[in-house]
C-alpha positions in Angstrom: -123.3 -77.3 -173.5 -124.9 -80.4 -172.0 -122.7 -83.2 -173.1 -119.0 -83.6 -173.9 -116.6 -86.4 -174.9 -113.0 -86.1 -173.9 -110.6 -88.2 -175.9 -107.4 -88.4 -173.9 -107.4 -88.5 -170.1 -104.0 -87.2 -169.2 -103.3 -84.1 -167.1 -105.0 -81.6 -169.5 -107.9 -83.8 -170.6 -108.8 -84.9 -167.1 -108.5 -81.4 -165.7 -110.9 -80.0 -168.3 -113.3 -83.0 -167.8 -113.2 -82.3 -164.0 -114.1 -78.6 -164.6 -116.9 -79.5 -167.0 -118.4 -82.2 -164.7 -118.3 -79.7 -161.8 -120.4 -77.4 -163.9 -123.1 -80.0 -164.5 -121.9 -81.2 -168.0 -122.3 -84.9 -168.7 -118.8 -85.9 -169.6 -117.8 -89.1 -171.4 -114.1 -90.2 -171.2 -112.0 -92.3 -173.6 -108.3 -93.0 -173.9 -106.1 -95.4 -175.8 -105.3 -96.8 -172.4 -108.8 -97.7 -170.9 -107.2 -98.0 -167.4 -106.3 -94.3 -167.6 -109.9 -93.4 -168.5 -111.2 -95.5 -165.6 -108.9 -93.6 -163.3 -110.2 -90.3 -164.5 -113.7 -91.5 -164.1 -113.0 -92.6 -160.5 -111.7 -89.1 -159.8 -115.1 -87.6 -160.7 -114.2 -86.4 -164.2 -117.1 -88.3 -165.9 -117.9 -91.7 -167.1 -115.8 -94.1 -169.2 -119.0 -95.4 -170.9 -119.4 -94.4 -174.5 -122.1 -91.8 -175.3 -125.3 -93.2 -176.8 -125.3 -90.6 -179.6 -123.5 -87.4 -180.7 -122.3 -85.1 -178.0 -122.3 -81.3 -178.1 -118.5 -81.1 -177.8 -115.6 -83.5 -178.6 -112.4 -82.4 -176.9 -109.2 -84.1 -178.1 -106.4 -84.1 -175.5 -103.9 -86.2 -177.4 -100.2 -85.5 -178.0 -99.6 -83.2 -181.0 -98.6 -85.9 -183.4 -101.8 -87.8 -182.8 -104.3 -84.9 -182.7 -105.1 -84.9 -186.4 -105.7 -88.7 -186.8 -107.9 -88.8 -183.6 -109.8 -85.7 -184.7 -110.4 -87.0 -188.2 -111.6 -90.4 -186.9 -114.0 -88.7 -184.4 -115.4 -86.3 -187.1 -115.9 -89.1 -189.7 -117.7 -91.2 -187.1 -119.9 -88.2 -186.2 -119.2 -88.3 -182.5 -120.2 -84.7 -181.8 -121.2 -81.4 -183.2 -118.1 -79.3 -182.4 -114.5 -80.5 -182.2 -111.7 -78.9 -180.3 -108.1 -79.9 -179.4 -105.8 -78.7 -176.7 -102.4 -79.4 -178.2 -99.6 -77.0 -177.5 -99.2 -76.3 -181.3 -101.9 -75.1 -183.6 -100.8 -74.7 -187.2 -99.8 -78.3 -187.7 -103.0 -80.0 -186.7 -105.2 -78.0 -189.0 -102.9 -78.5 -192.0 -102.8 -82.2 -191.2 -106.6 -82.3 -191.1 -106.8 -80.6 -194.5 -104.2 -83.1 -195.9 -106.4 -86.0 -194.6 -109.2 -84.8 -197.0 -111.8 -83.7 -194.6 -114.5 -81.6 -196.3 -115.1 -77.9 -195.6 -118.2 -78.6 -193.7 -116.4 -80.8 -191.2 -113.4 -78.4 -191.0 -115.7 -75.6 -190.1 -116.7 -77.5 -187.0 -113.1 -77.8 -185.8 -111.4 -75.1 -183.7 -107.8 -75.4 -182.4 -107.3 -74.3 -178.8 -104.4 -74.3 -176.3 -104.8 -73.7 -172.5 -101.7 -72.1 -171.2 -101.4 -74.1 -168.1 -99.9 -77.3 -166.9 -97.7 -79.0 -164.3 -94.5 -80.9 -164.2 -96.4 -84.0 -163.4 -98.6 -85.8 -166.0 -101.5 -88.3 -166.1 -105.0 -88.1 -164.6 -103.8 -88.4 -161.0 -102.1 -85.0 -161.4 -105.3 -83.4 -162.7 -107.3 -80.7 -160.9 -110.5 -78.9 -161.8 -109.0 -75.5 -161.2 -105.8 -76.1 -163.3 -106.9 -73.4 -165.8 -108.4 -70.8 -163.5 -107.2 -67.4 -164.4 -104.9 -68.7 -167.1 -105.0 -67.7 -170.8 -106.7 -70.2 -173.1 -105.8 -69.5 -176.8 -108.5 -70.0 -179.4 -107.5 -70.0 -183.1 -110.7 -69.7 -185.2 -110.6 -69.0 -188.9 -113.1 -67.0 -190.9 -114.7 -70.4 -191.8 -115.2 -71.5 -188.2 -118.8 -72.4 -187.3 -120.1 -69.7 -185.0 -121.8 -72.3 -182.7 -118.4 -74.1 -182.4 -116.8 -70.9 -181.3 -119.5 -70.4 -178.8 -118.9 -74.0 -177.5 -115.2 -73.2 -177.1 -116.0 -70.0 -175.2 -118.3 -71.9 -173.0 -115.6 -74.5 -172.3 -113.1 -71.7 -171.4 -115.8 -70.2 -169.1 -116.5 -73.5 -167.3 -112.7 -73.9 -166.8 -112.6 -70.3 -165.5 -109.8 -69.4 -167.9 -109.3 -66.3 -170.0 -110.0 -66.6 -173.8 -107.3 -65.2 -176.1 -107.9 -65.2 -179.9 -104.8 -65.7 -182.1 -103.8 -66.8 -185.5 -102.6 -70.4 -185.4 -99.1 -69.8 -186.7 -98.7 -66.6 -184.6 -99.6 -68.8 -181.6 -96.9 -71.3 -182.5 -94.2 -68.6 -182.7 -95.4 -67.2 -179.4 -95.3 -70.5 -177.5 -91.9 -71.2 -178.9 -90.7 -68.0 -177.2 -92.5 -68.2 -173.9 -92.7 -72.0 -173.3 -90.8 -74.3 -175.7 -87.4 -72.5 -175.9 -87.3 -71.8 -172.1 -87.9 -75.4 -171.4 -84.9 -76.5 -173.4 -82.8 -73.8 -171.9 -83.9 -75.0 -168.4 -83.0 -78.6 -169.3 -79.6 -77.5 -170.6 -78.8 -75.7 -167.3 -80.1 -78.7 -165.3 -78.0 -81.1 -167.4 -74.8 -79.3 -166.0 -75.8 -80.7 -162.6 -76.0 -84.3 -163.6 -72.3 -85.1 -163.1 -71.3 -82.1 -161.0 -69.6 -82.7 -157.7 -71.9 -83.3 -154.8 -70.3 -80.6 -152.7 -71.2 -78.1 -155.5 -74.8 -79.3 -155.9 -75.4 -79.1 -152.1 -74.8 -75.3 -152.4 -77.9 -75.0 -154.6 -80.3 -72.2 -153.6 -83.5 -70.7 -154.9 -81.9 -69.3 -158.0 -81.0 -72.7 -159.5 -84.3 -74.2 -158.3 -86.2 -71.4 -160.2 -84.1 -71.9 -163.4 -84.4 -75.7 -163.4 -87.9 -76.3 -162.1 -89.5 -77.0 -165.5 -86.7 -79.4 -166.4 -88.4 -82.0 -164.3 -91.2 -82.5 -166.9 -91.7 -85.8 -168.8 -89.2 -86.0 -171.7 -91.6 -88.1 -173.8 -94.3 -85.4 -173.6 -91.8 -82.7 -174.6 -90.4 -84.7 -177.6 -94.0 -84.8 -178.9 -94.3 -81.0 -178.3 -91.0 -80.0 -179.9 -91.5 -82.4 -182.8 -94.6 -80.4 -183.7 -92.9 -77.0 -183.5 -89.2 -77.4 -184.3 -88.7 -74.5 -186.7 -89.6 -71.6 -184.5 -87.8 -73.1 -181.5 -84.6 -73.7 -183.5 -84.8 -70.1 -184.8 -84.9 -68.8 -181.2 -82.1 -71.1 -180.0 -80.0 -69.8 -182.8 -80.4 -66.3 -181.4 -79.7 -67.6 -177.8 -76.6 -69.3 -179.2 -75.4 -65.9 -180.6 -76.0 -64.3 -177.2 -74.0 -67.1 -175.5 -71.1 -66.6 -177.9 -71.1 -62.9 -177.1 -71.3 -63.6 -173.4 -68.4 -66.1 -173.5 -66.2 -63.6 -175.4 -67.0 -61.0 -172.8 -66.1 -63.3 -170.0 -62.8 -64.3 -171.7 -62.0 -60.6 -172.1 -62.5 -60.2 -168.3 -59.7 -62.6 -167.8 -57.3 -60.5 -169.9 -54.4 -58.6 -168.3 -55.2 -55.8 -170.7 -57.3 -53.0 -169.0 -59.1 -52.0 -172.2 -60.1 -55.6 -172.9 -61.4 -56.1 -169.4 -63.5 -52.9 -169.7 -64.8 -54.1 -173.0 -65.7 -57.5 -171.4 -67.4 -55.8 -168.4 -69.5 -53.6 -170.8 -70.5 -56.7 -172.8 -71.7 -58.5 -169.6 -73.5 -55.3 -168.5 -75.2 -55.0 -171.8 -76.5 -58.6 -171.6 -77.7 -58.1 -168.0 -79.5 -54.9 -169.0 -81.2 -56.6 -171.9 -82.3 -59.3 -169.5 -83.7 -56.6 -167.1 -85.6 -55.1 -170.0 -87.1 -58.4 -171.1 -88.0 -59.5 -167.6 -90.1 -56.5 -166.8 -92.3 -57.3 -169.8 -93.4 -60.6 -168.2 -97.1 -60.1 -167.1 -97.6 -59.7 -163.3 -100.3 -60.9 -161.0 -103.6 -61.8 -162.8 -101.9 -60.9 -166.2 -101.7 -57.3 -165.3 -98.6 -55.0 -165.7 -95.7 -56.1 -163.6 -95.7 -54.5 -160.1 -92.7 -53.9 -157.8 -93.4 -55.4 -154.3 -91.5 -55.1 -151.1 -90.2 -58.4 -149.7 -90.6 -59.2 -146.0 -88.5 -62.4 -145.2 -89.6 -64.4 -142.2 -87.6 -67.2 -140.7 -89.7 -70.3 -140.0 -89.1 -73.9 -138.8 -90.1 -76.8 -141.1 -93.1 -77.7 -139.0 -96.8 -78.2 -139.7 -98.9 -75.0 -139.4 -96.2 -72.4 -139.7 -97.4 -71.0 -143.1 -101.0 -70.9 -141.9 -99.9 -68.9 -138.8 -98.0 -66.4 -140.9 -100.9 -65.9 -143.2 -103.3 -65.5 -140.4 -101.1 -63.0 -138.6 -100.7 -61.0 -141.9 -104.5 -61.0 -142.3 -105.0 -59.9 -138.7 -102.7 -56.9 -139.5 -104.8 -56.1 -142.5 -102.0 -56.7 -145.0 -102.7 -58.6 -148.3 -99.9 -61.0 -149.4 -99.5 -60.4 -153.1 -97.1 -63.4 -153.7 -95.0 -65.8 -151.7 -91.8 -67.8 -152.1 -90.1 -70.3 -149.8 -86.3 -70.5 -149.6 -85.2 -73.7 -147.7 -82.0 -73.6 -145.7 -79.3 -76.1 -146.7 -78.9 -78.9 -144.1 -81.4 -77.4 -141.6 -85.0 -77.9 -140.9 -85.7 -74.2 -141.4 -86.1 -71.7 -144.2 -87.3 -68.2 -145.1 -90.7 -67.3 -146.3 -90.5 -64.3 -148.6 -93.8 -62.4 -148.4 -94.4 -59.9 -151.3 -96.5 -56.9 -150.3 -97.2 -53.4 -151.5 -94.2 -51.2 -150.4 -96.4 -49.1 -148.2 -97.6 -52.1 -146.3 -94.2 -53.7 -145.6 -93.4 -51.7 -142.4 -96.9 -52.5 -141.1 -96.4 -56.2 -141.7 -92.9 -56.3 -140.4 -94.0 -54.6 -137.1 -97.0 -56.9 -136.8 -95.0 -60.1 -137.3 -92.3 -59.1 -134.9 -94.9 -58.3 -132.3 -96.3 -61.8 -132.7 -92.8 -63.3 -132.2 -91.6 -63.9 -135.8 -88.0 -63.5 -136.7 -87.6 -61.1 -139.6 -84.5 -61.2 -141.8 -83.2 -57.8 -142.7 
């Protein structure tokens, strides 16, 4: 791939353009908002000047509802050889292209893709060339897909240092409903409980509520576009969640009963739900997409001052201990917090001793 045209310079489009430009591809940028394309160009993602002729790859990074019209226009104008989109749903855009009357030859040069990466922030200023590194990038070719277009898609994924995953388009849409779209709505529902809650209650928020509500900070306009393109599978999943909620509410009400047998029944209902949650959580892939691993947590008390994290990581490195993951839990009302360092269980005593020797306070 020598040349590319990115249509849509938001977070995903600009991030892909940055990655391509860093690999030596000549990238042209366009957007319905020319100012946004100029911003992406100023960041080093390419040029906002139109290409002089057809490019090797046209990448459409528009909201799902606009993907098919933008693709159809680009294909009819002959802007490139291969055409990809990065919308978060895949079945709808292809069916929409077919309904627009594009011939088989043009449809063969289209391949729907979806990089499984993003941020709560949107727009070109939130973009980064390593956004997709190590993340799955779904490709949904059909038996009619042009081989060269598939190769261009694989080259794009390689340039972005992502991991290609081949799926059927409708299977992809059911999958993202489960692992992305439904969880986002549930997160928003939990966060909505905080909107009018008493300030004294909200001030007690800890890492748990931060984890559950983090993705609720995303742009509602973007998510309306996403959910409008995949409403059926998401509604089916929420129906199942609603049934689980009803069962959980009944179990909690039973725990309020003065009848011992009802309380036991309620406790077992809650225990069953929690065990199901345990069983589902362990199926979430671990580091680098591998099977989940159990790590030991070494919790270190730190002040909220520059350089503290760098010192901890340097001291861990000097002790020969690899930090597998890290979380920060901020103390309420204090300029301090705990850094939770996840390490292999056999290395936890080594790290604990080394950090204590260097003056760090370890939480037991």
